[in-house]
Backbone of each chain as ProteinMPNN parsed JSONL, in Angstrom:
{"seq_chain_A": "XXXXXXXXXXXXXXXXXXXXXXXXXXXXXXXXXXXXXXXXXXXXXXXXXXXXXXXXXXXXXXXXXXXXXXXXXXXXXXXXXXXXXXXXXXXXXXXXXXXXXXXXXXXXXXXX", "coords_chain_A": {"N_chain_A": [[-4.554, 21.341, -28.003], [-4.722, 21.507, -24.488], [-7.61, 21.382, -22.606], [-8.545, 23.527, -19.876], [-10.09, 22.177, -17.957], [-9.219, 19.63, -18.281], [-6.676, 19.552, -17.372], [-5.83, 18.105, -14.948], [-5.249, 15.972, -12.169], [-7.043, 13.807, -11.928], [-8.069, 13.557, -14.496], [-5.788, 12.846, -15.936], [-5.305, 10.391, -14.778], [-7.566, 9.007, -15.63], [-7.092, 9.066, -18.394], [-4.659, 7.628, -18.582], [-5.498, 5.155, -17.617], [-7.317, 4.378, -19.613], [-5.718, 4.42, -21.993], [-3.707, 2.551, -21.363], [-5.334, 0.342, -21.078], [-6.355, 0.017, -23.704], [-3.973, -0.567, -25.07], [-3.253, -2.995, -23.818], [-5.444, -4.573, -24.534], [-5.062, -4.773, -27.275], [-2.718, -6.207, -27.314], [-3.356, -8.621, -26.069], [-4.737, -10.748, -27.672], [-2.589, -11.497, -29.36], [-0.723, -12.361, -27.486], [-2.086, -14.573, -26.346], [-2.257, -16.187, -28.593], [0.45, -16.727, -29.188], [1.136, -18.043, -26.855], [-0.499, -20.331, -27.012], [0.583, -21.536, -29.316], [3.191, -22.061, -28.471], [2.735, -23.887, -26.392], [1.418, -25.934, -27.783], [3.457, -26.782, -29.486], [5.228, -27.857, -27.631], [3.642, -29.88, -26.558], [3.33, -31.539, -28.754], [5.813, -32.392, -28.909], [7.512, -31.404, -30.731], [9.513, -29.669, -30.48], [12.403, -29.446, -28.674], [13.239, -27.394, -27.272], [11.316, -24.951, -26.107], [9.609, -22.435, -28.041], [9.065, -20.046, -26.812], [8.192, -16.602, -26.097], [8.184, -14.279, -28.655], [9.082, -11.615, -27.941], [10.877, -8.629, -27.425], [12.989, -7.861, -24.589], [12.534, -5.307, -23.588], [10.001, -4.719, -24.592], [8.522, -6.685, -23.302], [8.787, -5.981, -20.58], [7.69, -3.479, -20.698], [5.059, -4.132, -21.141], [4.496, -5.407, -18.732], [4.687, -3.206, -17.039], [2.603, -1.639, -18.075], [0.437, -3.274, -17.453], [0.59, -3.308, -14.652], [0.144, -0.588, -14.16], [-2.445, -0.244, -15.225], [-3.847, -1.956, -13.55], [-3.445, -0.714, -11.014], [-4.595, 1.862, -11.373], [-7.133, 1.095, -12.101], [-8.017, -0.152, -9.765], [-8.164, 2.113, -8.22], [-10.386, 3.409, -9.413], [-12.371, 1.535, -8.79], [-12.319, 1.743, -6.008], [-13.167, 4.39, -5.686], [-15.76, 4.173, -6.626], [-16.962, 2.194, -5.093], [-16.309, 2.41, -2.409], [-16.7, 4.356, 0.622], [-14.939, 6.591, 0.539], [-14.118, 9.998, 0.597], [-12.334, 12.19, 0.218], [-9.956, 11.402, -0.856], [-9.24, 11.358, -3.47], [-7.43, 12.803, -5.196], [-4.968, 12.192, -4.066], [-4.92, 9.458, -4.397], [-4.549, 9.11, -7.119], [-1.87, 9.788, -7.569], [-0.669, 7.968, -5.784], [-1.553, 5.52, -6.766], [-0.53, 5.47, -9.431], [2.184, 5.817, -8.894], [2.713, 3.559, -7.301], [2.231, 1.557, -9.142], [4.19, 2.01, -11.155], [6.452, 1.836, -9.587], [6.248, -0.812, -8.698], [6.517, -2.139, -11.132], [9.13, -1.427, -11.857], [10.551, -2.531, -9.73], [9.928, -5.233, -10.063], [11.097, -5.646, -12.559], [13.757, -5.205, -11.887], [14.181, -7.324, -10.113], [14.057, -9.395, -11.856], [16.33, -9.304, -13.299]], "CA_chain_A": [[-4.494, 22.156, -26.779], [-5.369, 20.856, -23.36], [-8.597, 22.241, -21.969], [-8.248, 23.697, -18.442], [-10.762, 21.144, -17.162], [-8.524, 18.363, -18.448], [-5.359, 19.619, -16.74], [-6.229, 17.703, -13.6], [-4.752, 14.604, -11.936], [-8.086, 12.816, -12.194], [-8.161, 13.362, -15.943], [-4.593, 12.101, -16.347], [-5.523, 9.005, -14.349], [-8.558, 8.448, -16.561], [-6.424, 8.883, -19.686], [-3.682, 6.545, -18.439], [-6.244, 3.897, -17.497], [-7.872, 4.051, -20.92], [-4.669, 4.121, -22.977], [-3.092, 1.277, -20.992], [-6.323, -0.692, -21.382], [-6.373, -0.196, -25.159], [-2.728, -1.258, -25.438], [-3.327, -4.376, -23.342], [-6.453, -5.268, -25.343], [-4.453, -5.078, -28.575], [-1.66, -7.2, -27.094], [-3.86, -9.875, -25.508], [-4.901, -11.839, -28.644], [-1.258, -11.936, -29.816], [-0.152, -13.088, -26.364], [-2.755, -15.872, -26.231], [-1.885, -16.966, -29.776], [1.826, -17.209, -29.017], [1.068, -18.998, -25.746], [-1.063, -21.575, -27.536], [1.552, -22.132, -30.249], [4.311, -22.583, -27.679], [2.287, -25.076, -25.669], [1.15, -26.982, -28.772], [4.771, -27.295, -29.916], [5.769, -28.704, -26.57], [2.782, -31.06, -26.429], [3.618, -32.428, -29.886], [7.21, -32.816, -28.807], [8.196, -31.037, -31.974], [10.671, -28.824, -30.209], [12.906, -29.745, -27.34], [13.419, -26.12, -26.587], [10.125, -24.202, -26.495], [9.882, -21.202, -28.779], [8.98, -18.859, -25.967], [7.47, -15.492, -26.684], [9.15, -13.515, -29.463], [9.082, -10.186, -27.637], [12.114, -8.164, -26.815], [12.841, -7.657, -23.153], [11.952, -3.992, -23.326], [8.561, -4.815, -24.859], [7.933, -7.507, -22.24], [8.679, -5.229, -19.333], [6.724, -2.399, -20.934], [3.728, -4.709, -20.939], [4.334, -5.601, -17.284], [4.427, -1.875, -16.472], [1.247, -1.244, -18.487], [-0.509, -4.08, -16.686], [0.621, -2.808, -13.27], [-0.487, 0.743, -14.173], [-3.873, -0.431, -15.447], [-4.365, -2.553, -12.315], [-3.462, 0.279, -9.928], [-5.576, 2.917, -11.656], [-8.438, 0.444, -12.075], [-8.386, -0.309, -8.346], [-8.558, 3.46, -7.797], [-11.766, 3.627, -9.873], [-13.256, 0.671, -7.989], [-12.387, 2.329, -4.669], [-13.996, 5.598, -5.767], [-17.159, 3.827, -6.888], [-17.539, 1.234, -4.151], [-15.985, 2.698, -1.015], [-17.202, 5.687, 1.021], [-13.867, 7.579, 0.713], [-14.553, 11.233, -0.037], [-11.333, 13.214, -0.062], [-8.663, 10.781, -1.162], [-9.138, 11.123, -4.904], [-6.202, 13.318, -5.802], [-3.825, 11.425, -3.554], [-4.915, 8.097, -4.93], [-3.995, 9.11, -8.465], [-0.412, 9.704, -7.438], [-0.288, 6.729, -5.1], [-1.796, 4.404, -7.689], [0.432, 5.482, -10.531], [3.516, 5.588, -8.343], [2.811, 2.159, -6.884], [2.308, 0.73, -10.349], [5.499, 2.138, -11.786], [7.428, 1.293, -8.649], [6.157, -2.27, -8.746], [7.072, -2.603, -12.412], [10.587, -1.267, -11.803], [11.049, -3.521, -8.782], [9.825, -6.542, -10.698], [12.118, -5.702, -13.618], [15.056, -5.338, -11.226], [14.268, -8.68, -9.574], [14.188, -10.355, -12.951], [17.668, -9.19, -13.93]], "C_chain_A": [[-5.286, 21.475, -25.673], [-6.364, 21.819, -22.733], [-8.255, 22.379, -20.497], [-8.879, 22.591, -17.582], [-10.043, 19.804, -17.255], [-7.146, 18.369, -17.789], [-5.523, 19.35, -15.251], [-5.744, 16.275, -13.379], [-5.785, 13.525, -12.231], [-8.223, 12.521, -13.677], [-6.97, 12.565, -16.454], [-4.709, 10.626, -15.942], [-6.501, 8.301, -15.277], [-7.904, 8.131, -17.905], [-5.45, 7.702, -19.644], [-4.386, 5.192, -18.333], [-6.762, 3.456, -18.86], [-6.794, 3.633, -21.909], [-3.967, 2.802, -22.643], [-4.045, 0.123, -21.297], [-6.388, -1.013, -22.868], [-5.131, -0.977, -25.591], [-2.773, -2.729, -25.017], [-4.334, -5.177, -24.155], [-5.89, -5.639, -26.712], [-3.405, -6.176, -28.443], [-2.225, -8.576, -26.762], [-4.084, -10.99, -26.535], [-3.56, -12.385, -29.152], [-0.622, -12.806, -28.733], [-0.764, -14.49, -26.253], [-2.389, -16.778, -27.409], [-0.485, -17.556, -29.618], [1.908, -18.257, -27.904], [0.591, -20.353, -26.248], [-0.085, -22.286, -28.451], [2.718, -22.761, -29.484], [3.921, -23.877, -26.983], [1.998, -26.234, -26.623], [2.452, -27.603, -29.249], [5.318, -28.256, -28.891], [4.956, -29.98, -26.434], [3.048, -32.056, -27.542], [5.033, -32.964, -29.829], [8.009, -32.394, -30.006], [9.38, -30.144, -31.739], [11.155, -29.107, -28.809], [13.116, -28.47, -26.557], [12.271, -25.213, -27.021], [10.471, -22.858, -27.116], [9.882, -19.99, -27.874], [8.244, -17.745, -26.688], [8.445, -14.569, -27.4], [9.065, -12.013, -29.204], [10.434, -9.82, -27.099], [11.887, -7.922, -25.337], [12.178, -6.343, -22.84], [10.443, -4.024, -23.531], [7.874, -5.592, -23.745], [7.744, -6.697, -20.974], [7.799, -4.004, -19.484], [5.311, -2.903, -20.692], [3.461, -4.964, -19.456], [3.994, -4.267, -16.627], [3.011, -1.406, -16.821], [0.2, -1.986, -17.666], [-0.582, -3.584, -15.24], [-0.082, -1.447, -13.171], [-2.004, 0.602, -14.306], [-4.535, -1.001, -14.192], [-4.51, -1.494, -11.219], [-4.536, 1.344, -10.167], [-6.999, 2.354, -11.709], [-8.929, 0.238, -10.651], [-8.81, 1.04, -7.768], [-10.016, 3.729, -8.18], [-12.742, 2.798, -9.04], [-13.42, 1.232, -6.574], [-13.289, 3.566, -4.665], [-15.482, 5.243, -5.885], [-17.799, 3.01, -5.775], [-17.318, 1.596, -2.686], [-16.427, 4.111, -0.651], [-16.103, 6.735, 1.232], [-14.219, 8.843, -0.05], [-13.409, 12.106, -0.529], [-9.99, 12.667, -0.511], [-8.362, 10.758, -2.656], [-7.835, 11.595, -5.522], [-4.999, 12.514, -5.352], [-3.757, 10.066, -4.207], [-4.418, 8.026, -6.363], [-2.492, 8.942, -8.39], [0.032, 8.394, -6.827], [-0.434, 5.543, -6.05], [-0.766, 4.337, -8.789], [1.839, 5.19, -10.027], [3.727, 4.149, -7.931], [2.973, 1.249, -8.088], [3.69, 0.798, -10.971], [6.589, 1.582, -10.883], [7.445, -0.229, -8.656], [6.786, -2.804, -10.024], [8.593, -2.508, -12.399], [11.19, -2.314, -10.876], [11.032, -4.911, -9.401], [10.877, -6.696, -11.792], [13.498, -5.896, -12.999], [15.242, -6.746, -10.662], [14.54, -9.697, -10.66], [15.565, -10.319, -13.602], [18.629, -10.212, -13.327]], "O_chain_A": [[-6.372, 20.941, -25.898], [-6.008, 22.94, -22.37], [-7.722, 21.438, -19.908], [-8.282, 22.13, -16.609], [-10.236, 18.937, -16.404], [-6.515, 17.32, -17.659], [-5.377, 20.242, -14.415], [-5.814, 15.451, -14.291], [-5.443, 12.451, -12.726], [-8.463, 11.38, -14.074], [-7.128, 11.699, -17.315], [-4.269, 9.735, -16.668], [-6.295, 7.15, -15.661], [-8.129, 7.067, -18.481], [-5.421, 6.879, -20.559], [-3.921, 4.201, -18.896], [-6.654, 2.283, -19.216], [-6.931, 2.616, -22.588], [-3.664, 2.02, -23.544], [-3.613, -0.948, -21.722], [-6.467, -2.18, -23.252], [-5.22, -1.923, -26.373], [-2.373, -3.607, -25.783], [-4.097, -6.352, -24.438], [-6.206, -6.701, -27.247], [-3.225, -6.981, -29.357], [-1.636, -9.591, -27.134], [-3.646, -12.113, -26.284], [-3.414, -13.591, -29.351], [-0.052, -13.857, -29.025], [-0.044, -15.474, -26.085], [-2.231, -17.988, -27.243], [-0.266, -18.738, -29.882], [2.654, -19.231, -28.005], [1.191, -21.387, -25.952], [0.064, -23.506, -28.374], [3.171, -23.857, -29.815], [4.681, -24.846, -26.983], [2.298, -27.386, -26.31], [2.539, -28.822, -29.4], [5.809, -29.333, -29.228], [5.52, -31.052, -26.217], [3.004, -33.267, -27.323], [5.412, -33.86, -30.585], [9.07, -32.955, -30.281], [10.165, -29.877, -32.649], [10.383, -29.015, -27.854], [13.163, -28.478, -25.327], [12.241, -24.754, -28.162], [11.473, -22.23, -26.775], [10.599, -19.02, -28.12], [7.729, -17.949, -27.787], [9.429, -14.127, -26.807], [8.985, -11.225, -30.146], [11.068, -10.607, -26.397], [10.751, -7.794, -24.881], [11.351, -6.259, -21.932], [9.691, -3.438, -22.752], [6.79, -5.223, -23.293], [6.674, -6.72, -20.365], [7.218, -3.534, -18.506], [4.475, -2.204, -20.12], [2.345, -4.765, -18.976], [3.119, -4.2, -15.763], [2.307, -0.848, -15.978], [-0.797, -1.404, -17.237], [-1.667, -3.455, -14.673], [-0.813, -1.188, -12.215], [-2.757, 1.254, -13.582], [-5.633, -0.591, -13.814], [-5.556, -1.388, -10.579], [-5.294, 1.68, -9.258], [-7.958, 3.059, -11.397], [-10.11, 0.427, -10.359], [-9.707, 1.105, -6.927], [-10.792, 4.222, -7.361], [-13.799, 3.284, -8.636], [-14.514, 1.203, -6.01], [-14.081, 3.759, -3.742], [-16.343, 5.919, -5.323], [-19.001, 3.105, -5.529], [-18.059, 1.139, -1.816], [-16.519, 4.973, -1.525], [-16.29, 7.67, 2.011], [-14.582, 8.773, -1.224], [-13.513, 12.706, -1.598], [-8.998, 13.395, -0.542], [-7.346, 10.203, -3.073], [-7.207, 10.865, -6.289], [-4.118, 12.192, -6.15], [-2.676, 9.574, -4.534], [-3.914, 6.986, -6.787], [-1.91, 8.08, -9.049], [0.991, 7.777, -7.289], [0.439, 4.68, -6.129], [-0.193, 3.28, -9.055], [2.589, 4.428, -10.636], [4.788, 3.575, -8.177], [3.75, 0.295, -8.062], [4.292, -0.231, -11.279], [7.531, 0.941, -11.348], [8.504, -0.855, -8.626], [7.503, -3.804, -10.001], [9.273, -3.415, -12.881], [12.217, -2.914, -11.194], [11.995, -5.67, -9.282], [11.478, -7.761, -11.933], [14.314, -6.658, -13.519], [16.339, -7.301, -10.728], [15.169, -10.728, -10.423], [15.916, -11.214, -14.371], [19.793, -10.273, -13.722]]}, "seq_chain_B": "XXXXXXXXXXXXXXXXXXXXXXXXXXXXXXXXXXXXXXXXXXXXXXXXXXXXXXXXXXXXXXXXXXXXXXXXXXXXXXXXXXXXXXXXXXXXXXXXXXXXXXXXXXXXX", "coords_chain_B": {"N_chain_B": [[-28.39, -6.209, -23.995], [-28.634, -4.228, -21.08], [-27.272, -0.961, -20.32], [-26.643, -0.777, -17.635], [-26.258, -3.429, -16.848], [-24.014, -4.085, -18.41], [-22.162, -2.266, -17.352], [-21.981, -3.271, -14.723], [-20.97, -5.829, -15.266], [-18.475, -5.135, -16.285], [-17.245, -3.997, -14.023], [-17.389, -6.159, -12.229], [-15.857, -8.102, -13.533], [-13.43, -6.816, -13.419], [-12.912, -6.85, -10.655], [-12.579, -9.574, -10.294], [-10.37, -10.018, -11.939], [-8.294, -8.55, -10.752], [-6.881, -9.852, -8.412], [-6.024, -12.111, -9.823], [-4.367, -11.107, -11.821], [-2.319, -10.074, -10.252], [-1.227, -12.429, -9.104], [-0.429, -13.754, -11.451], [1.491, -11.97, -12.483], [3.434, -12.013, -10.463], [4.162, -14.694, -10.636], [5.238, -14.812, -13.249], [7.437, -13.115, -13.032], [8.813, -14.433, -10.996], [9.41, -16.833, -12.291], [11.035, -15.954, -14.389], [13.104, -14.883, -12.915], [13.996, -17.197, -11.82], [15.427, -18.19, -13.842], [14.1, -19.237, -15.999], [12.817, -19.168, -19.343], [9.953, -17.721, -21.014], [8.594, -19.777, -22.388], [9.615, -22.087, -21.162], [8.67, -21.701, -18.584], [5.947, -21.98, -18.984], [5.84, -24.674, -19.593], [6.112, -25.839, -17.132], [3.605, -25.642, -16.076], [2.146, -27.449, -17.409], [-0.316, -30.011, -17.694], [-1.45, -29.501, -15.295], [-4.28, -29.263, -13.374], [-5.123, -27.36, -11.582], [-3.784, -24.948, -12.353], [-4.904, -24.725, -14.835], [-7.581, -24.204, -14.227], [-7.248, -21.797, -12.896], [-6.177, -20.131, -14.955], [-8.223, -20.432, -16.721], [-10.34, -19.043, -15.529], [-9.153, -16.545, -15.587], [-9.012, -16.054, -18.356], [-11.758, -16.002, -19.059], [-12.684, -13.821, -17.525], [-11.062, -11.762, -18.588], [-11.924, -11.818, -21.223], [-14.406, -10.77, -20.971], [-13.941, -8.27, -19.743], [-12.047, -6.754, -21.311], [-13.226, -6.293, -24.003], [-15.523, -4.837, -23.227], [-14.41, -2.567, -22.07], [-12.993, -1.519, -24.275], [-15.141, -1.01, -25.909], [-16.391, 1.179, -24.635], [-14.373, 3.096, -24.931], [-14.133, 3.34, -27.743], [-16.689, 4.188, -28.404], [-16.809, 6.648, -27.177], [-14.621, 8.075, -28.163], [-14.49, 7.857, -30.896], [-16.343, 8.051, -34.055], [-17.751, 5.716, -34.247], [-20.434, 3.748, -33.391], [-23.373, 2.042, -32.07], [-25.109, -0.903, -33.346], [-23.217, -2.299, -34.903], [-20.801, -1.794, -33.643], [-21.299, -2.995, -31.166], [-21.516, -5.672, -31.993], [-18.971, -6.105, -33.047], [-17.378, -5.898, -30.746], [-18.417, -7.999, -29.271], [-17.559, -10.06, -30.904], [-14.795, -9.781, -30.554], [-14.611, -10.512, -27.863], [-15.374, -13.206, -28.067], [-13.295, -14.143, -29.66], [-11.118, -13.829, -27.897], [-11.907, -15.631, -25.929], [-11.831, -18.002, -27.41], [-9.102, -18.195, -28.232], [-7.879, -18.178, -25.728], [-9.04, -20.44, -24.577], [-8.001, -22.395, -26.248], [-5.277, -22.236, -25.605], [-5.37, -23.027, -22.922], [-6.353, -25.603, -23.173], [-4.139, -26.71, -24.364], [-2.416, -26.569, -22.222], [-3.457, -28.532, -20.595], [-2.914, -30.867, -21.955]], "CA_chain_B": [[-28.046, -6.019, -22.58], [-28.725, -2.823, -20.726], [-26.02, -0.295, -19.923], [-26.372, -1.097, -16.23], [-25.711, -4.789, -16.795], [-22.655, -4.027, -18.969], [-21.345, -1.568, -16.354], [-21.746, -4.203, -13.618], [-20.077, -6.88, -15.766], [-17.137, -4.535, -16.38], [-16.695, -3.865, -12.666], [-17.245, -7.49, -11.636], [-14.701, -8.752, -14.163], [-12.239, -6.132, -12.888], [-12.688, -7.366, -9.307], [-12.055, -10.934, -10.445], [-9.05, -9.97, -12.576], [-7.251, -7.912, -9.936], [-5.978, -10.799, -7.757], [-5.448, -13.032, -10.811], [-3.265, -10.389, -12.465], [-1.227, -10.008, -9.273], [-0.605, -13.758, -9.031], [0.205, -14.004, -12.745], [2.685, -11.124, -12.591], [4.44, -12.551, -9.538], [4.631, -15.963, -11.215], [6.08, -14.546, -14.424], [8.719, -12.573, -12.563], [9.488, -15.514, -10.282], [9.928, -17.786, -13.269], [12.158, -15.325, -15.101], [14.192, -14.769, -11.941], [14.525, -18.537, -11.635], [16.23, -18.555, -15.005], [13.302, -19.843, -17.055], [12.204, -18.224, -20.268], [8.495, -17.816, -20.958], [8.175, -21.105, -22.83], [9.951, -23.068, -20.123], [7.753, -21.481, -17.465], [4.671, -22.575, -19.366], [5.964, -26.129, -19.533], [5.943, -26.264, -15.735], [2.169, -25.662, -15.762], [1.442, -28.438, -18.229], [-0.933, -31.131, -17.004], [-1.943, -29.08, -13.981], [-5.69, -28.857, -13.395], [-5.226, -26.127, -10.801], [-3.387, -23.81, -13.182], [-5.878, -24.608, -15.922], [-8.752, -23.521, -13.669], [-6.832, -20.405, -12.628], [-6.084, -19.368, -16.204], [-9.556, -20.437, -17.33], [-11.042, -17.899, -14.934], [-8.446, -15.366, -16.107], [-9.423, -15.863, -19.756], [-13.178, -15.605, -19.105], [-12.785, -12.454, -16.995], [-10.44, -10.842, -19.552], [-12.757, -11.799, -22.432], [-15.53, -9.865, -20.661], [-13.46, -6.951, -19.34], [-11.367, -6.013, -22.378], [-14.135, -5.752, -25.028], [-16.41, -3.811, -22.66], [-13.612, -1.35, -21.937], [-12.728, -0.981, -25.614], [-16.437, -0.506, -26.385], [-16.559, 2.538, -24.081], [-13.361, 3.979, -25.536], [-14.475, 3.581, -29.15], [-17.944, 4.943, -28.487], [-16.604, 8.024, -26.731], [-13.528, 8.761, -28.847], [-14.599, 7.731, -32.36], [-17.751, 8.156, -34.494], [-18.309, 4.362, -34.34], [-21.348, 3.366, -32.328], [-24.522, 1.286, -32.561], [-25.125, -2.358, -33.393], [-21.979, -2.838, -35.484], [-19.782, -1.741, -32.585], [-21.649, -4.044, -30.201], [-21.19, -6.977, -32.579], [-17.504, -6.205, -33.15], [-16.826, -6.156, -29.415], [-18.803, -9.368, -28.932], [-16.65, -10.926, -31.663], [-13.5, -9.726, -29.872], [-14.736, -11.34, -26.67], [-15.374, -14.612, -28.488], [-11.936, -14.438, -30.114], [-10.283, -13.987, -26.706], [-12.309, -16.9, -25.302], [-11.362, -19.11, -28.249], [-7.638, -18.283, -28.136], [-7.549, -18.564, -24.354], [-9.437, -21.831, -24.391], [-7.02, -23.211, -26.962], [-4.048, -22.266, -24.808], [-5.614, -23.819, -21.708], [-6.416, -27.0, -23.615], [-2.749, -27.134, -24.582], [-1.802, -26.772, -20.888], [-3.953, -29.787, -20.027], [-2.471, -32.037, -22.72]], "C_chain_B": [[-28.098, -4.546, -22.225], [-27.357, -2.282, -20.311], [-25.639, -0.652, -18.489], [-25.722, -2.471, -16.108], [-24.27, -4.796, -17.314], [-21.704, -3.345, -17.995], [-20.985, -2.53, -15.219], [-20.817, -5.338, -14.032], [-18.64, -6.376, -15.843], [-16.488, -4.459, -15.003], [-16.464, -5.235, -12.028], [-16.035, -8.213, -12.223], [-13.399, -8.121, -13.679], [-11.895, -6.65, -11.498], [-12.12, -8.777, -9.342], [-10.621, -10.894, -10.973], [-7.956, -9.457, -11.642], [-6.344, -8.92, -9.222], [-5.32, -11.764, -8.749], [-4.246, -12.389, -11.503], [-2.064, -10.317, -11.523], [-0.484, -11.339, -9.212], [0.171, -14.043, -10.315], [1.517, -13.228, -12.88], [3.789, -11.648, -11.686], [5.019, -13.856, -10.095], [5.604, -15.732, -12.361], [7.451, -14.057, -13.972], [9.503, -13.649, -11.827], [10.116, -16.508, -11.234], [11.151, -17.216, -13.976], [13.368, -15.224, -14.179], [14.828, -16.124, -11.693], [15.267, -19.061, -12.851], [15.44, -19.214, -16.129], [12.897, -18.783, -18.071], [10.696, -18.504, -20.271], [8.011, -19.22, -21.332], [8.44, -22.164, -21.766], [9.028, -22.924, -18.916], [6.398, -22.106, -17.764], [4.702, -24.085, -19.258], [5.734, -26.651, -18.124], [4.459, -26.395, -15.377], [1.436, -26.771, -16.493], [0.91, -29.586, -17.39], [-1.543, -30.755, -15.668], [-3.381, -28.592, -14.098], [-5.862, -27.521, -12.662], [-4.904, -24.897, -11.626], [-4.351, -23.619, -14.341], [-7.131, -23.88, -15.44], [-8.444, -22.045, -13.434], [-6.85, -19.601, -13.923], [-7.397, -19.391, -16.985], [-10.381, -19.261, -16.839], [-10.464, -16.591, -15.459], [-8.954, -15.042, -17.509], [-10.869, -15.379, -19.834], [-13.33, -14.151, -18.641], [-12.203, -11.435, -17.982], [-11.29, -10.712, -20.813], [-14.012, -10.956, -22.232], [-15.021, -8.433, -20.507], [-12.904, -6.141, -20.513], [-12.332, -5.471, -23.45], [-15.083, -4.677, -24.482], [-15.665, -2.487, -22.507], [-13.367, -0.697, -23.29], [-13.998, -0.398, -26.223], [-16.652, 0.931, -25.913], [-15.62, 3.518, -24.747], [-13.758, 4.335, -26.969], [-15.735, 4.447, -29.278], [-17.736, 6.405, -28.116], [-15.59, 8.79, -27.565], [-13.583, 8.661, -30.358], [-16.073, 7.881, -32.744], [-18.465, 6.8, -34.505], [-19.204, 4.089, -33.139], [-22.465, 2.52, -32.936], [-24.27, -0.203, -32.605], [-23.808, -2.941, -33.896], [-20.852, -2.828, -34.46], [-20.037, -2.837, -31.557], [-21.228, -5.408, -30.729], [-19.678, -7.176, -32.683], [-16.886, -6.533, -31.791], [-17.208, -7.551, -28.923], [-17.888, -10.359, -29.643], [-15.265, -10.947, -31.031], [-13.522, -10.597, -28.618], [-14.692, -12.82, -27.012], [-13.994, -15.034, -28.967], [-11.024, -14.69, -28.92], [-10.62, -15.296, -25.99], [-11.749, -18.082, -26.08], [-9.853, -19.29, -28.12], [-7.216, -18.727, -26.742], [-7.89, -20.014, -24.081], [-8.475, -22.791, -25.066], [-5.726, -23.337, -26.154], [-4.227, -23.119, -23.564], [-5.727, -25.297, -22.055], [-5.008, -27.537, -23.825], [-2.04, -27.34, -23.248], [-2.184, -28.151, -20.359], [-3.449, -31.02, -20.742], [-1.273, -32.689, -22.08]], "O_chain_B": [[-27.647, -3.705, -23.003], [-26.431, -3.03, -19.999], [-24.461, -0.81, -18.17], [-24.761, -2.652, -15.361], [-23.403, -5.441, -16.725], [-20.567, -3.786, -17.825], [-19.829, -2.598, -14.8], [-19.97, -5.765, -13.247], [-17.702, -7.099, -15.507], [-15.32, -4.813, -14.84], [-15.451, -5.444, -11.36], [-15.278, -8.858, -11.497], [-12.385, -8.805, -13.544], [-10.724, -6.868, -11.189], [-11.28, -9.135, -8.516], [-9.763, -11.646, -10.511], [-6.809, -9.892, -11.739], [-5.128, -8.858, -9.407], [-4.183, -12.187, -8.538], [-3.232, -13.046, -11.742], [-0.923, -10.481, -11.955], [0.745, -11.371, -9.263], [1.303, -14.523, -10.263], [2.525, -13.768, -13.336], [4.949, -11.719, -12.093], [6.226, -14.084, -10.028], [6.655, -16.369, -12.44], [8.484, -14.516, -14.459], [10.715, -13.769, -12.005], [11.233, -16.973, -11.007], [12.165, -17.894, -14.141], [14.504, -15.447, -14.596], [16.019, -16.223, -11.398], [15.682, -20.219, -12.892], [16.023, -19.696, -17.1], [12.659, -17.631, -17.707], [10.23, -19.425, -19.6], [7.131, -19.778, -20.676], [7.599, -23.025, -21.504], [8.65, -23.919, -18.299], [5.775, -22.698, -16.882], [3.711, -24.708, -18.878], [5.23, -27.758, -17.935], [4.097, -27.162, -14.485], [0.257, -27.016, -16.242], [1.589, -30.077, -16.488], [-2.098, -31.611, -14.979], [-3.67, -27.638, -14.82], [-6.648, -26.668, -13.075], [-5.649, -23.918, -11.611], [-4.591, -22.494, -14.782], [-7.68, -23.04, -16.153], [-9.256, -21.167, -13.728], [-7.454, -18.53, -13.992], [-7.665, -18.507, -17.798], [-11.035, -18.572, -17.622], [-11.2, -15.645, -15.741], [-9.285, -13.895, -17.81], [-11.175, -14.453, -20.585], [-14.015, -13.354, -19.282], [-12.783, -10.369, -18.188], [-11.372, -9.636, -21.405], [-14.611, -10.483, -23.198], [-15.594, -7.498, -21.067], [-13.255, -4.974, -20.685], [-12.258, -4.286, -23.775], [-15.409, -3.72, -25.184], [-16.216, -1.42, -22.778], [-13.513, 0.516, -23.443], [-13.946, 0.585, -26.962], [-17.047, 1.795, -26.696], [-16.011, 4.634, -25.089], [-13.72, 5.503, -27.355], [-15.826, 5.317, -30.144], [-18.393, 7.293, -28.659], [-15.674, 10.013, -27.673], [-12.798, 9.316, -31.043], [-16.951, 7.847, -31.881], [-19.67, 6.747, -34.751], [-18.762, 4.193, -31.995], [-22.509, 2.305, -34.147], [-23.336, -0.707, -31.982], [-23.336, -3.954, -33.381], [-20.04, -3.752, -34.417], [-19.11, -3.524, -31.127], [-20.648, -6.209, -29.996], [-19.168, -8.269, -32.44], [-15.973, -7.354, -31.703], [-16.422, -8.21, -28.241], [-17.488, -11.371, -29.067], [-14.624, -11.996, -30.971], [-12.571, -11.329, -28.344], [-14.041, -13.6, -26.318], [-13.566, -16.16, -28.71], [-10.247, -15.645, -28.919], [-9.727, -15.989, -25.503], [-11.254, -19.044, -25.493], [-9.375, -20.406, -27.92], [-6.312, -19.548, -26.588], [-7.127, -20.732, -23.434], [-8.168, -23.859, -24.536], [-5.158, -24.423, -26.042], [-3.319, -23.861, -23.191], [-5.247, -26.149, -21.307], [-4.722, -28.689, -23.498], [-1.157, -28.192, -23.145], [-1.368, -28.851, -19.76], [-3.54, -32.122, -20.2], [-0.768, -33.688, -22.591]]}, "name": "protein", "num_of_chains": 2, "seq": "XXXXXXXXXXXXXXXXXXXXXXXXXXXXXXXXXXXXXXXXXXXXXXXXXXXXXXXXXXXXXXXXXXXXXXXXXXXXXXXXXXXXXXXXXXXXXXXXXXXXXXXXXXXXXXXXXXXXXXXXXXXXXXXXXXXXXXXXXXXXXXXXXXXXXXXXXXXXXXXXXXXXXXXXXXXXXXXXXXXXXXXXXXXXXXXXXXXXXXXXXXXXXXXXXXXXXXXXXXXXX"}
């Protein structure tokens, strides 16, 4: 059950930032490992056609969306902590999340 | 390290990562749009000192930012805390540095 204090845009932004961060942290070592293997293969000349990253397109673009979301909501936190803006907090949750998802969709569309 | 120092490192690494992530994302999409797959895009960066420095900074910042963030999440959402958690997150940071450094070394070859 969701506590009343948690049914708030700020809480959803906090949750989305954390969950996207956890997902990206779990993905990052795998990503770096595959990157290194691909580059090593090419450097050794052992494959004329690099292996690339063995992720499906949906997974790849999900990660792009997660990264964009984490970036946007993280910038929101930095703005709240470092800038003297007082009343923009609720708006920035929507703007940040919307900008992130919009950017991810636009980038996915450009890549097609 | 005190909590204040860790908090500042988390925020500083985030400030460094923000523009790097933007550039990286644009590059990836640009490469894919140009008909390259991920491996082929990486090949274009091989031998480039500039890209190695860029991704070197990326790796260092991510190796600081990710474990500190996960540390906060685990401490607040699970019963795990104390020295063992600190050491595990430090190990994660070192793992990310090692894997990232290996990939960057491969770029420079």
